[in-house]
N, C-alpha and C positions, 0 to 999 in steps of 0.2 A: 526467395521467398517461396515458400510452398503452396499457395493460395492465393490468387489476385480477383476475385466473380465480383457480381455485383452485389450481395449477400455479405463479402467476408474478408478481408485481409489478413494473413496469416503468416508472418513469419518467424525465421526458428535463424539461431546465432548460438556461435561458441568460444566462448572466452577463456581465458586461462588468466590467471589472477597471482603477479609473479611484481617484482620489485624491476628495472630498469638493470639487465647483465646477472639476472638469477632467477633459477629456474623456477618453472610455475610451483602454485600451494594446494591451487586447487584447480581445479577445471570447473565451467556450467555450460546447461547445456541450457536455449529457454526457449520456450515460445511464447510469440504474440498475436493474439486473435485479438482486431477490432472488428467491429459492428453494430449497426445504426438500426435499433432494430423503430424509432422514430424520428420523427423532425426534431425535436426533444432530446431524444439521447444521443450520445455514442456511451461502449462499450468497450474497454481495454480490457485482456484476459492475458494473467500472466502466469503462466507456470517456468519453474526455476526447479532445478536439478543443482545443485552444490556437489563436487566429487572431492575428497575431500587425500590430495596425494600423500598429503605426508599428514602425522600427527597435527593437531590444529589446536593452539588452546586461545580463545577469546576475551578480553578483557574486559571490563568495561566501558564500553564507549559509545555515544548520542551519535546521532543523524548516521545512522549506519541500515544499513539493508535493503526498502522500498520505503520511498517519502514521497511527498507531497509538498512541493508554496507557489500558494495562492499569489498573485499580484497585490501588494499591500493595498491596493486601491478596494478588496474582498474580503480584506483583512479583518478582527475585531476591530484592531484600532479603529478603524475606515467605517466601522460601522456595521460589520458584517457577521456572522452564526458562524458559530464555532458549534458542532453538536454531538456525543454518540449513541449507539444504539440502546445506554446506558437512564438516557438521559438528564446527563451530564454537557454544563456548557461553558462555552470559553476555556477557556486553557487552566483557569481555577478547577474547576468541576469536572475535564477532561485526561489533566496531566498525571500519570503515571498509573491512571483505573484501568485497567480488566473488560475488556469490550468489544463485540463482533464487527460495529465498522466505526470511523467516523465520518462528517457530512459539515465542508465550508461555506458554504453560499453569501452574495453580497453582491450589491448595485450597483453597475456603471452604465451610461446614456442610457440611464432609463430602465433597462431588461434587467433581472435577475438569475443570476446563473452560479451556478457549484461544483465541485469533487468532492465525490466520498471515495475513497477507499474500504476497498470489502476483505478484511480477515478471515484467512476459510481452517474450516475445524482439522483438514489435514498437516496446516504449523506445527510445530509441536508445544507450541506458545502458547496457543488460543487456548479462547479470548486474548492476546496481548494487553499487555499496559501501555500505551499510546504516549509518545513523546509530542504534546500540542507544543503551538504556543500562539501567542494574538497578534502577532508578526505575520502570521501567515501560512508556517509551519506543521505541518503533522505527518505523524510518520506509525506505525503498530510495530518499531521494534524492542522487542524486549533489551534489545545490549544495555539500554540505561539501568537495565532497571537487575544487571547480575554480580550486583556486588564481591565482592573479593573470591568468589566460589569459581566467577565469572564460568563459560563454556565450552566442553570442548570434543571436537570431532575427530576421533579414531580414521589412520590412515588405511582407508578404500571406502570409508564408511559415507552414503549420501545422503546429503538433506534437502529432501524434496517441500517448496513453498509453491504457493499458489495466492493471488492475488486477482478481485479484480477494484480495477479503477472505471467509476458511475464519474462522466461527462455528462450538465444537465441545465435546464433552463427551469425558473424559478425555486423558490424553497424547498427544503430537506422534505416535509408536505406535499407538496404540489409536486415532487419528484415521483414521491411514492419509493421512498429509499426502505424505509422498513421490508414495504412485502417484497421493492424488486431483495433484499439481498435472501429472506424466504427463499423466494423463488431459486432463488442459485441456490442456497443448501438443500432445496426438495423437500424444505416442507409444507 
């Protein structure tokens, strides 16, 4: 832990990506900052630097890198709402679409609550194509859209990624998700 104060919690971690009994192929360092700017908003910022120890070739894959999965009771299948920065809704309007952010919300026990993922412009695929599902999964991962070409990271290269997760009460509009994203980007 780097910081634990009334204003924020900052965690730092270093990870090695390897199979059991094998040498690591990637190391990463990540910093996670948690803040609570209001009674209705919690923000979790992720800064991740992946370092290639060997040449890496990533083939097309889904459910990779960074994602969230909502409780099924908040999913589109149970009456919840999935939308993105471009106005797309549900899986049909968000799947494979480029967007700066996506938000999922629904109601249970009489309370509407949700979660947004913001894709940072520093990420190499920004705005990423999103992998979304009406059952509650959503991810700004480009890896499902790589096709035959894949993605290469050469030995010694770094891949820097940033994401913001916003946990909120109310709808996308109630929480002011669009304005929060613009403020995060310094617009």
